[in-house]
C-alpha positions in Angstrom: 27.3 -12.0 -42.2 27.3 -8.2 -42.2 25.0 -5.3 -41.6 24.5 -3.5 -44.9 22.4 -0.7 -43.4 20.5 0.2 -40.3 18.4 3.2 -39.5 15.4 4.5 -37.7 12.2 4.7 -39.8 8.6 5.6 -39.5 7.3 2.9 -41.8 8.6 -0.3 -43.3 6.9 -2.5 -45.8 7.9 -5.4 -48.1 6.5 -6.1 -51.6 7.2 -8.5 -54.4 8.6 -7.3 -57.7 9.2 -9.1 -61.0 11.9 -11.6 -60.9 10.8 -12.8 -58.4 12.6 -10.3 -56.2 11.6 -8.3 -53.2 11.4 -4.5 -52.6 11.6 -2.8 -49.3 9.7 0.4 -49.0 11.0 2.6 -46.1 9.5 6.0 -45.3 10.4 8.6 -42.8 14.1 7.6 -42.3 15.3 9.7 -39.4 18.1 10.4 -37.1 16.2 12.8 -34.9 12.6 13.7 -33.9 10.8 16.3 -31.9 9.4 14.9 -28.6 5.6 14.4 -28.8 5.4 15.8 -25.2 7.7 17.3 -22.6 10.4 15.0 -20.9 10.4 12.7 -19.2 8.8 10.4 -21.7 9.1 7.0 -23.4 9.3 6.7 -27.2 9.3 3.6 -29.4 11.3 4.3 -32.6 11.6 1.5 -35.2 15.1 0.5 -36.1 15.5 -1.6 -39.3 18.7 -3.4 -40.2 19.4 -5.1 -43.5 21.8 -8.1 -43.2 23.6 -9.9 -46.0 24.8 -13.5 -45.8 27.7 -14.3 -48.2 27.8 -17.6 -50.0 29.5 -20.3 -48.0 28.3 -19.2 -44.6 25.7 -21.1 -42.5 22.9 -18.5 -42.6 22.3 -18.7 -38.9 22.9 -15.6 -36.9 22.0 -13.5 -33.9 21.2 -9.8 -34.2 21.9 -7.7 -31.1 20.9 -4.1 -30.5 22.0 -2.2 -27.4 20.6 1.3 -27.0 23.2 3.4 -25.1 23.7 6.9 -23.9 27.0 7.2 -25.8 29.2 5.7 -28.4 31.5 3.7 -26.0 30.7 0.1 -25.2 30.6 0.9 -21.5 28.1 3.8 -21.9 24.9 3.4 -19.9 22.6 0.8 -21.4 19.0 2.0 -21.9 17.5 -1.1 -23.6 18.6 -4.3 -25.3 17.2 -6.7 -27.9 18.6 -10.0 -29.1 17.0 -12.0 -31.9 18.2 -15.1 -33.7 17.5 -15.4 -37.4 18.2 -17.5 -40.4 18.9 -16.3 -44.0 19.8 -18.2 -47.1 23.5 -17.8 -48.1 23.9 -15.1 -50.8 20.6 -13.5 -49.7 19.5 -10.6 -47.5 17.2 -10.5 -44.5 16.0 -7.7 -42.3 15.5 -7.3 -38.6 13.0 -4.8 -37.2 13.5 -3.7 -33.6 11.1 -1.4 -31.7 12.9 0.1 -28.8 11.1 1.2 -25.6 13.3 4.1 -24.7 12.9 6.3 -21.6 14.2 9.8 -22.0 14.6 12.1 -18.9 15.9 14.9 -21.1 16.3 15.8 -24.8 19.6 14.2 -25.9 21.3 11.9 -28.4 21.5 8.2 -27.9 23.1 5.4 -30.0 21.8 2.1 -31.2 24.8 -0.3 -31.1 24.0 -3.1 -33.6 25.9 -6.2 -34.5 25.6 -9.7 -35.9 27.2 -12.7 -34.2 29.6 -10.7 -31.9 31.1 -8.8 -34.9 32.1 -5.2 -34.4 29.4 -2.7 -33.5 27.6 -0.7 -36.1 26.3 2.6 -34.5 23.2 4.5 -35.4 22.6 7.9 -33.7 19.1 9.1 -32.6 18.5 12.6 -31.2 15.3 13.5 -29.2 14.6 17.2 -29.7 12.4 19.4 -27.5 8.8 19.4 -28.5 7.9 21.8 -31.4 6.9 25.2 -30.0 8.8 24.9 -26.7 11.7 27.1 -25.8 
């Protein structure tokens, strides 16, 4: 299985389309945001990952996300989420993770994502100072 895409979004909805097929409506895709209040604070961005299962695979997987202070695997861990899933071979599924992230300053963090112990897929997220602050 492989991660086709993963990113932070404000909103995520699924809808049916003719076929039958499925459409995914994502709005507010982002890699940064202004803090809603001065640091320190906790924010809860939504990370969505689209995962594809090729024909011939079992369809059973585990999606793991580790939010870290850097790109290295030994960077400080801020939060972690692990969720098993099942997807029909030759189909897609999605995983939605809501991180509870504590920020003591305005900085960049990275969501390290993977399926079944495969290589990490990194997604950056930068918390900016509140709008109107120096």
